[in-house]
N, C-alpha and C positions, 0 to 999 in steps of 0.2 A: 234570292241573289241580292248582294249589297247594292247600295245606290251607285250609279255610274260615277266615275271620277270626273273631276273638272277637266282633265287633260290627258290625252293619250299621245305619247311621244314615240315616233317611229324613226329608227335609224337604220338605214340600209348600208350594208358594208360589202366591199369586195377587195380583199387583199390590202387592207390599210390598218393592220393591227395597231401599229404605234399611234396613228391618229385616232383610231377608235377608242383606245384607252384614254387619251386625253379628253376626248369628247364625253365619254361616259363619266369620267371624274368631274367634269364641269357640270354635268347633269346631276350627279350625286350631291354636289355642293349646293344645289338649289334647295335641298333639305325638305322636299315635299313628302307628305305622309307615307305614301306607298313606296317611295324610293329609299328612304333612310330609316323609317320606323319612328322618327321623332315627330312630336306634335307640330303641326304647321297649319297655315290657313289654306293650303292648296293640296288637294289630293290628286295624284297622278299615277299613271301606269307607263312603263317603258317597254317597248318592243324592239328587239334587235333582230333584223333579218340578215343572215349571212348568205350571200349569193355564191355559195360553193367556193369559198376562198381556199387558197392552197398554203396560206401563211400561218395557220393555226389560230385564226381570229375567233372562230366559233368556240374552240376549246378554251381560249383565254376568257371569253365572256362567261361561259359556264363555270369556270373556276373562280374568277375574280368578282363577278357581278351576278350572284345567284338570284338576286331580286328582279333581274330582267327576264322578260318573256322572250326566250330565244327561239327563233324560227330558222332551221337549217334548210335552205332551199336546195332541192335535189339538182338544180341546174342554174346557171347564170342566164336568166331570161331577160336581163336588162333592168333599168330603173323602175319602170312602171310595173312590170311583172313582180319584181321583188317586193316593192312597197305594198302592192295589192294583197299579197299574202298576209300581211299584218292588218291592213285596212279592213279586211273582211271580218276581223275578229276584235277590233278595238271597241272599247265601251265608253270612252270619254265624250264629254259634251263638245269638246273641240279636239282637233287632231293637229299635231305639229310634225311635219316632215323635217328631218334634220340630217344633213350629210355627216359622215364620220369625220371629215376634215374641218369641222366647225367647233368653236369653243364659245360657250355662253358667258356673258357677264352676269354677276350676281343680280337676282331679281328679274331676270329676263322673262321667265314663265309668267309670273304674276303681272308684269307690265303688259305683255302681249294680251293676256286675258282681259285685263282692265280695258284696253283699247277696243277689243272685240265687243265687249259689253257696251262701251261708249258709242260704238257705231253699229247699231243693230241692222243697218242696211249692208254691212260688209260681209261678204262670203269668205274672204281671205285677206290676211294681213301679212306683210313681210317687213323685216327690219333692214337697217342699213348693214350691208356686209362689207367688212374691211379686210384687206389682205394683211399679211405680216408686216409689210412696210408702211401700213397706215393709209394706203390709197383705197378708194372705194372700188368694189367689184361692180362694175357698171350694170351687170345683168340683174342686180337686185331691184331694178324698176325699169320698165321699158314699154314701148308701144308694140302693138301686134305687127308682125312682119309683112305688112301689105306689100305688094310688088314694088311700089314707088319707094317705100321706106327701106326695103331690102336693097333696092338699087343704090340709094344714097350711101348705105353702109358698105356695100361691096365695091363701090366706085371710089370710096375714100372721102366723099363729100361730107359724111357725118363727122369725120375726124377733123377735116379742114375747117369746117364751119360749125363747130360743136355748140356754140351759143345760139345758133339759128333756130327759131321755132319750126322752120321748114325742114332744114337738113339734120337737126339734132334729135329728131323724134325717135330714132332707133333705141337709144338708151336714155332718152329725155335729158340729154346734157344741157339743154336750154333751161332747165329748172335748177334751183339751188339744191345742193346735196342734202342740206339740213332742213328742207322744207317738206312737211308731210303733204301727200297729194293722193288723189284718186288716179290710178294708173290703169293701163290695160293689163299688165302682167307683172308678176314678181317671180323670184327665183325659188325653185324647189329645194335648193340647199338649206333653206330655213323658211318654211311656209306654214303659217297657221291657218287652218280651214275650219269653219264652223261646221259642226256635225250635221245640222239641219241642211245646210247647203250641199254637203257631200252626198247625203242621202238622196237629195233631189236630182243632182246631175250625174251621179254614178262615180265609179272609180276612175283611176288613170287609164288612159288608152294604151294597151299593151302592144299595139302596132309600132309605137315609138320605142325603140330599144334604148336610146340614149340621146338626150336633148329634145326640147320642144314639148315634152309631155306635160311640163308645168305650165307652159304658155297655152297649150290646148285645154288644160283644166281651167285656167283663168277665162279663156274664151267661152267655155261652157257655162261657167259661173255667171258671166256677164250676160250671156244670152238668156239665162234663166231669171235675170232681173237683179242679181247681186252686184255689189261693187267690189273692187279690189284696191287695197290701200297700201301705200308705202309709208312706213312710220320710222323716220330716222332717229328718233329719240332712243330707240332700242338698237344697240350695236352688238353684232355677233361677228367674231373673227372667223375668217374663211380662207383656208389654204386651197385655193381653187385648183382643180385638176389632179388631186392626189391620187384618186382611184384610177385615173387614166394615165398616170406617169408610166413610161415604159411601153405604152400601147398607142403611141401618137398617131400612127397610120390608121388604126382601127377607129380611134375616137374622131379623127378628122372625117373619115368616111361617114360615121354615124351622124355627125353634125350636118353635113350636106344632104344626106339622105332624109334627115328629119325635116329640113327645109322643103324638100320635094313633097314629102308626105303631108306636111302642114298646108302647103299650097293646094295640093289636090283635094284635101279634105274640106278646106274652108273657103277657098277663093276660085277654084277652077270654074265653077258654074257662073261666076259673076263677071268673068272676063272672056273675051272672044279667043279664038284658036290662036291668032297671031301673038296676043299678049302671053298666053300660056306657053307657047313654043319659046318665045323670047326668055321667059322666066326659067323654064327648065333647061334651056341651053346655057343660060348664065349660071345656074346652080351647078351643073355638071362640069362646065369649063372651070368654074371656081374650084371644084373638087380636084380636078386634074392638076391645075397649077399649084394648089396647096400640097398635094401628095408629092409633086415633083420637087418643090422647095424643101420639103422635109427629107426626101431621099438624098438630095444634093447636099443638104446641111449635114445629114448623118455621115455621108461619105466623106465630106470635108473634114469632119471631126476625126474620123478614123484615120485619114491620111496625116492629119496633124499629130495624131498619137503615135505614129511610126517615126 
C-alpha cells in the first residue's frame, strides 16, 4: 500500500448540488497531487459522502469528479453518521471536515497543515469563516455551552454586551476576529483534525443528528489533552445553512435537541436537579417559541403573497 496522504478531505452533502459543485471546484483548484494529477507539494485524497440526496448530487459527483471517493449513504442519518462513513476509511495524516456550502481560498490546505505542524499540541484547527456579505460566521470559534454561557446567549445578554469577557463568551465576541487563539470549540463546516487525535478520541457521536457534534468532538479532544485553535489568517467562505434551507422547522428542532443532548452528556452530573430542570425547561421553551416564530413568519409570507 502506498504511503498515507498528507490530508484527507471529507465533504458531506445533502441536496446541495449547486453548492457542492462550487466547493469541489475550489478543492480541485488547490492542485494537490491526488486531486488533479499535477505535481505538487501536498498529497491529498477526497471523500464525498452523499446523504441520500434527491437532487442528483451523487450522480453529478460520479460524472464530473471521478477522482473523488464517492460514498452513497443508504439513508440520511445526519451529520455525524454521514461523515463517519468516510472517517472510517480515510488514510490521511490529517482530516479536514468540509461543508458543501464552503469555498476555499488558494493555499488553504497547505496553510492549515503548516499551522497543525507548528502547533503539535493542537488536535484541531479551524479557520475564519466568512459569509457572502463578508461578515464572520460567529460559530467558527466559541466556548462550550455551559449553562450560564447558554443562558447569556438565549437571554440576549451575549448580543447586548458582545465585548464583555463575561457575557460575550458564547461566540467569544470579546476577542478580536483577526486574533488567533486557543478556544473551546470550532465549527465542523471547516475543521482540520489531527489523525492521531481522532484515533485517540474516536469518531463523531452519531446521537447528534445535526448541530453540536463538532462541539462534542472538541470537548473530547480537550479532555484527552489536546488543544483546539482558531486561526483567522486562513479564510473560508461559508454560505451557512444551505443544506437546511427549506427545512427550517426540522433544523430548529435539531438545534435545540442537540443542546439538550449535550447538556445531558457533559453537564448533568455536575449540576443539581434544580439547575438541570431549569436548563431543560429553558431549552424546550426556546424550541417552542422558535417554532412558533417560524410558523407565524411563514403564514405571514403566505398571506402577503396572496
